[in-house]
C-alpha positions in Angstrom: 63.4 20.7 114.6 60.3 22.8 114.7 60.6 24.6 111.2 61.9 21.2 109.3 58.6 19.4 110.7 56.8 22.4 109.1 58.2 22.2 106.0 57.8 18.7 105.7 54.3 19.0 107.0 53.9 21.8 103.8 55.2 19.3 101.3 53.2 16.5 102.5 50.3 18.3 102.0 51.2 19.6 98.7 51.8 15.8 97.1 48.4 15.3 99.0 46.5 17.8 97.1 48.2 17.0 94.0 47.5 13.4 94.3 44.1 14.4 95.0 44.0 16.6 91.5 45.8 13.7 89.8 43.3 10.9 90.9 40.0 13.7 90.2 41.6 13.7 86.4 41.8 10.4 85.6 38.2 9.8 87.1 37.0 12.6 84.9 38.8 11.1 81.7 37.7 7.4 82.6 34.1 8.7 83.1 34.3 10.6 79.4 35.8 7.3 78.0 32.5 5.6 79.2 30.0 8.0 78.7 31.5 8.3 74.8 33.4 5.5 73.7 35.2 6.1 70.2 34.0 4.8 67.2 36.4 2.0 65.7 36.2 2.6 61.7 35.6 -0.9 60.3 37.4 -1.9 57.5 36.0 -2.3 54.0 37.4 -5.5 52.5 36.9 -5.6 48.6 34.2 -7.5 47.2 34.7 -10.2 44.9 33.1 -10.3 41.6 30.3 -12.6 41.3 31.2 -15.8 39.3 28.7 -16.5 36.6 28.1 -20.5 36.9 26.6 -21.6 33.6 23.6 -23.4 34.1 23.3 -27.1 33.2 21.0 -28.2 30.0 18.2 -30.1 30.8 18.0 -33.4 28.8 15.9 -35.8 28.4 16.6 -38.7 30.3 17.1 -41.9 28.4 15.3 -44.9 29.1 18.1 -46.0 31.6 18.6 -43.4 33.8 14.8 -43.1 34.2 14.6 -46.7 35.6 17.5 -45.6 38.1 15.5 -42.6 39.7 13.5 -43.8 42.5 9.7 -44.8 42.2 7.3 -42.3 42.4 4.7 -42.6 44.9 1.5 -43.9 43.8 -1.6 -41.4 43.8 -4.3 -42.3 45.7 -7.0 -43.9 44.0 -10.4 -42.8 44.3 -13.7 -44.7 44.9 -16.4 -44.2 41.7 -18.6 -42.6 43.7 -16.2 -39.7 45.0 -16.9 -36.6 43.6 -13.9 -34.7 41.9 -13.5 -31.0 41.8 -14.7 -29.4 38.4 -11.8 -29.9 35.4 -10.2 -32.6 36.7 -9.6 -35.4 34.0 -12.3 -37.5 36.0 -14.9 -34.9 35.8 -14.2 -34.2 31.9 -14.9 -38.0 31.4 -17.6 -37.7 33.1 -19.2 -34.9 31.2 -18.2 -36.7 27.8 -20.0 -39.3 28.8 -22.9 -37.6 29.4 -22.7 -35.8 26.2 -23.1 -39.1 24.6 -25.7 -40.4 26.4 -27.5 -37.4 25.2 -26.7 -37.7 22.1 -27.8 -41.1 21.6 -31.3 -39.9 22.8 -31.4 -36.9 20.7 -29.0 -37.5 17.4 -28.0 -34.6 15.6 -29.4 -34.5 11.8 -26.7 -35.7 9.2 -25.6 -33.7 6.0 -27.9 -36.3 4.3 -31.1 -36.3 6.4 -30.8 -32.3 5.7 -30.7 -32.2 2.2 -33.1 -35.0 1.8 -35.6 -32.6 4.0 -34.8 -29.8 1.3 -35.3 -31.7 -1.7 -38.6 -32.7 -0.3 -39.8 -29.1 0.4 -38.9 -28.3 -2.6 -40.7 -31.4 -5.0 -43.6 -30.5 -2.1 -44.0 -27.3 -3.4 -43.7 -27.3 -6.9 -46.1 -30.2 -6.6 -48.6 -27.6 -4.9 -48.6 -25.0 -7.5 -46.9 -26.6 -10.7 -49.5 -25.4 -12.7 -51.6 -22.8 -10.9 -50.6 -19.5 -8.5 -49.8 -19.3 -5.0 -52.0 -16.2 -5.2 -55.4 -17.1 -6.5 -56.4 -14.2 -5.7 -53.9 -11.8 -7.1 -55.2 -10.7 -10.8 -52.0 -9.4 -12.2 -50.9 -9.8 -14.6 -54.0 -10.0 -17.0 -52.9 -11.3 -20.7 -53.3 -8.3 -22.1 -50.8 -6.4 -19.7 -48.6 -9.1 -20.6 -49.0 -7.8 -24.3 -48.6 -4.3 -23.6 -45.2 -5.1 -21.6 -43.9 -7.2 -24.2 -44.7 -4.3 -26.5 -42.8 -1.4 -24.9 -39.7 -3.4 -24.2 -39.4 -4.9 -27.5 -39.5 -1.3 -28.8 -36.6 0.0 -26.4 -34.5 -3.1 -26.7 -35.9 -4.9 -29.6 -37.8 -8.1 -30.6 -36.6 -10.8 -28.8 -37.9 -14.5 -30.5 -37.4 -18.0 -29.8 -34.7 -19.4 -32.2 -35.7 -22.2 -34.9 -32.0 -23.4 -35.7 -30.2 -26.3 -33.7 -29.3 -25.1 -30.2 -25.2 -24.8 -30.4 -23.3 -24.5 -27.0 -21.6 -21.2 -27.2 -17.8 -21.6 -26.7 -16.8 -17.8 -25.5 -19.6 -17.4 -23.0 -21.2 -19.6 -20.1 -24.4 -18.6 -20.7 -27.7 -19.6 -19.3 -29.1 -23.4 -20.0 -27.7 -22.5 -23.9 -26.4 -26.3 -24.6 -28.1 -29.3 -26.3 -26.5 -31.3 -23.4 -29.1 -31.1 -20.3 -26.0 -31.6 -18.0 -23.6 -29.1 -19.6 -26.5 -26.9 -19.7 -27.7 -27.7 -15.9 -23.5 -26.8 -15.3 -23.7 -23.8 -17.2 -27.0 -22.4 -15.4 -25.3 -23.1 -12.1 -21.9 -21.5 -12.9 -24.5 -18.2 -13.5 -26.2 -18.3 -9.8 -25.7 -15.2 -7.9 -22.9 -13.3 -10.2 -22.6 -11.5 -13.2 -22.2 -12.9 -16.8 -18.8 -11.6 -17.1 -18.0 -13.8 -13.9 -19.9 -16.8 -15.3 -18.0 -16.8 -18.3 -14.8 -16.7 -16.5 -15.6 -19.4 -14.6 -16.5 -21.5 -17.7 -13.6 -20.9 -19.7 -11.3 -21.4 -16.8 -12.9 -25.1 -16.7 -12.8 -25.2 -20.5 -8.6 -25.1 -20.1 -8.5 -27.0 -17.2 -10.1 -30.1 -18.0 -10.2 -29.4 -21.7 -13.5 -28.7 -22.6 -16.3 -28.1 -19.3 -17.9 -31.5 -20.1 -15.4 -33.6 -19.9 -17.3 -35.0 -16.6 -15.0 -37.8 -16.1 -12.2 -35.6 -15.8 -13.8 -33.3 -13.6 -14.9 -35.7 -11.2 -11.6 -37.6 -10.6 -9.7 -34.5 -10.1 -11.8 -33.8 -7.1 -13.2 -31.0 -5.3 -10.3 -28.7 -4.4 -8.9 -28.7 -8.6 -12.4 -27.7 -9.5 -12.6 -25.5 -6.9 -10.0 -23.4 -7.9 -11.0 -23.9 -11.5 -13.9 -21.8 -11.2 -12.8 -19.7 -8.2 -12.7 -16.6 -10.7 -16.4 -16.7 -11.0 -17.5 -16.7 -7.0 -19.2 -18.9 -5.0 -16.7 -21.6 -6.1 -16.8 -23.5 -2.6 -20.4 -23.6 -3.2 -20.8 -24.3 -6.5 -17.9 -27.1 -6.8 -19.6 -28.9 -4.1 -23.0 -29.0 -6.2 -21.7 -29.8 -9.5 -19.3 -32.7 -8.3 -22.7 -33.9 -6.2 -24.8 -33.9 -9.1 -22.2 -35.6 -11.4 -22.0 -38.4 -8.6 -25.8 -38.3 -8.1 -26.3 -38.9 -12.2 -23.6 -41.3 -12.6 -25.2 -43.5 -9.9 -28.5 -43.4 -11.4 -27.9 -43.8 -14.9 -24.9 -45.1 -15.4 -23.4 -42.6 -17.5 -22.8 -38.7 -17.0 -25.6 -37.3 -19.0 -29.4 -36.1 -18.7 -30.6 -35.7 -22.4 -33.5 -38.3 -21.5 -34.9 -35.4 -20.1 -35.5 -33.9 -23.9 -38.1 -36.9 -24.4 -39.8 -36.3 -20.7 -42.5 -33.8 -19.9 -42.0 -30.6 -18.7 -43.3 -31.5 -15.1 -41.1 -34.4 -15.2 -38.0 -32.5 -16.2 -38.4 -30.1 -13.6 -39.4 -32.4 -11.0 -36.0 -34.7 -11.8 -33.9 -31.6 -12.3 -35.1 -30.3 -8.4 -34.4 -33.4 -7.0 -30.5 -32.5 -7.3 -28.9 -30.4 -4.7 -28.1 -26.6 -5.5 -31.2 -26.4 -8.0 -33.9 -24.1 -7.5 -36.6 -23.6 -9.5 -34.8 -20.7 -11.1 -32.0 -23.3 -12.7 -34.2 -25.8 -13.5 -36.8 -23.4 -15.2 -33.6 -21.9 -17.2 -32.6 -25.4 -18.7 -36.3 -25.8 -19.4 -36.8 -22.9 -21.2 -33.3 -22.1 -23.0 -32.3 -26.3 -23.5 -35.5 -28.3 -23.9 -36.9 -25.4 -25.0 -40.2 -25.4 -23.6 -42.5 -22.8 -22.3 -41.3 -21.9 -18.7 -41.0 -18.5 -17.0 -37.6 -18.1 -15.1 -37.5 -15.5 -12.5 -34.0 -14.3 -11.8 -32.9 -11.1 -9.7 -33.9 -8.8 -12.4 -37.3 -10.4 -12.9 -38.3 -10.3 -9.5 -37.1 -6.7 -9.3 -39.0 -5.5 -12.0 -42.0 -7.5 -11.7 -42.1 -5.8 -8.4 -42.2 -2.3 -9.7 -45.1 -3.0 -11.9 -47.2 -4.8 -9.6 -47.2 -8.1 -11.0 -46.5 -10.2 -7.6 -47.5 -9.1 -3.9 -44.7 -6.9 -2.3 -44.0 -10.1 0.1 -43.8 -12.7 -2.8 -40.6 -14.5 -2.9 -38.4 -15.3 -5.8 -39.9 -18.9 -5.7 -43.4 -17.8 -5.1 -43.1 -15.2 -7.8 -41.6 -17.9 -10.7 -44.9 -20.3 -9.9 -47.4 -17.3 -9.8 -45.7 -15.7 -13.2 -45.4 -19.0 -14.6 -49.2 -19.6 -14.2 -50.2 -16.2 -15.3 -48.3 -15.2 -18.4 -49.1 -16.7 -21.8 -46.8 -19.1 -23.1 -46.1 -17.2 -25.9 -44.5 -14.1 -24.1 -42.6 -16.3 -21.7 -39.0 -16.7 -24.0 -39.5 -12.8 -24.9 -40.8 -11.0 -21.8 -38.3 -13.3 -19.6 -34.9 -11.6 -22.0 -36.3 -8.4 -22.1 -37.1 -7.7 -18.6 -33.4 -9.0 -17.9 -32.0 -6.7 -20.3 -34.0 -4.0 -19.2 -33.2 -4.7 -15.6 -29.7 -4.0 -16.4 -29.7 -0.8 -18.5 -32.5 0.8 -17.0 -31.5 3.8 -14.8 -34.9 3.5 -13.1 -35.5 -0.4 -12.8 -31.6 -1.5 -12.2 -30.7 -2.3 -8.8 -30.4 0.8 -6.5 -32.5 2.8 -9.2 -34.7 5.5 -8.3 -38.0 6.4 -9.9 -37.4 9.9 -12.0 -40.8 9.4 -13.8 -39.2 8.5 -17.6 -38.9 4.9 -17.8 -42.0 4.3 -19.9 -42.6 0.8 -18.3 -43.3 2.2 -15.0 -45.1 5.0 -16.5 -47.5 2.4 -18.2 -48.4 0.4 -15.0 -48.1 3.1 -12.5 -52.0 3.8 -12.6 -52.7 0.4 -12.5 -51.2 -0.2 -9.4 -53.6 -1.6 -6.6 -53.2 -0.8 -2.5 -51.2 -3.8 -1.6 -49.1 -4.9 -4.7 -45.7 -4.6 -4.6 -45.5 -1.0 -7.0 -43.4 1.8 -5.3 -42.5 -0.3 -2.0 -40.8 -2.9 -3.7 -37.5 -3.8 -1.8 -34.1 -2.8 -4.0 -32.4 -6.3 -4.8 -28.6 -5.9 -5.1 -27.0 -8.4 -7.8 -24.8 -11.1 -6.2 -26.8 -11.8 -3.0 -27.1 -15.3 -2.1 -31.1 -15.8 -1.1 -32.2 -18.8 1.2 -34.8 -20.1 -1.1 -32.8 -19.7 -4.4 -30.6 -22.4 -5.3 -29.3 -23.4 -1.8 -26.9 -25.4 -1.1 
């Protein structure tokens, strides 16, 4: 009996111990589970491809669709005294109104007024020194110096005398006033402004081809500026020259009811010069060429070659403009030398290595050697500025 109780007690203790161990193990597992929970892998769901939704084209609303839209909220009106920020339409209107008011108080000069002012200045300058030099204290050239220069140049390039036969307009070159028609001579000389003889001839021949002949004035006026500009484009400065030619034709027809200036054959040299200078685009050089070659008057025209060479030999002040040089030399050179000296100076200026544009003195030019000793301080002499051909000068043949 005692033995069974002992065995039973031992067995109970064993069971109790086993139960205790099991509880401890379960508790430990539970603790581990709480501290380190297992991560459940999330299943990845396949992504659906993005469907491209076509964009709707915005079409302009019809007048009916626009009427069905709810009315827009009206903008808040500003009082006239309220200030608007810079750049708003109201500010722009205010600035425009202020500019208009300012223009009324100080009006701009119109092209007509500017042309009239230029015409007045040209005529005033010519009238002031029509028969006198603007440099009365400048002694050169003397009549003896003119004869010497004429003799030297004639020996090199041949004598140039005024023809005694009737003048005939050349058909294969533009010339410079070489026409018995004063208006034709004027137009030819305008074509020769600030360009070479070759280019002016190309422009003249092109006019003949387009209009039949260059003196078809009615056809030239009727064709308009663009047609004339295209016709003389090959000669250079066609924009300016076409405008000048058409303006002269219109003024001549308005004054006399026809396209002719032949009445100047019977006018005095001063009257003829004054009338030609009254046209826009005609300066002293252009008018003087028409006077010298067409009207066969004694006038000394000054182009770029004459202006340059007379400066090199000391016949004008160093700072004399081309117009001032014309007035000075026309008063100083004897009439019998004007025609020949003009042609000889132009021809010499084109071929002489020392006297042409950009030429350098080498001591070989007979003309420069003859006048080197007579140069005085303050004269043009060696300090004259070399002028290149083709430069449009403000004081000559302005638009």
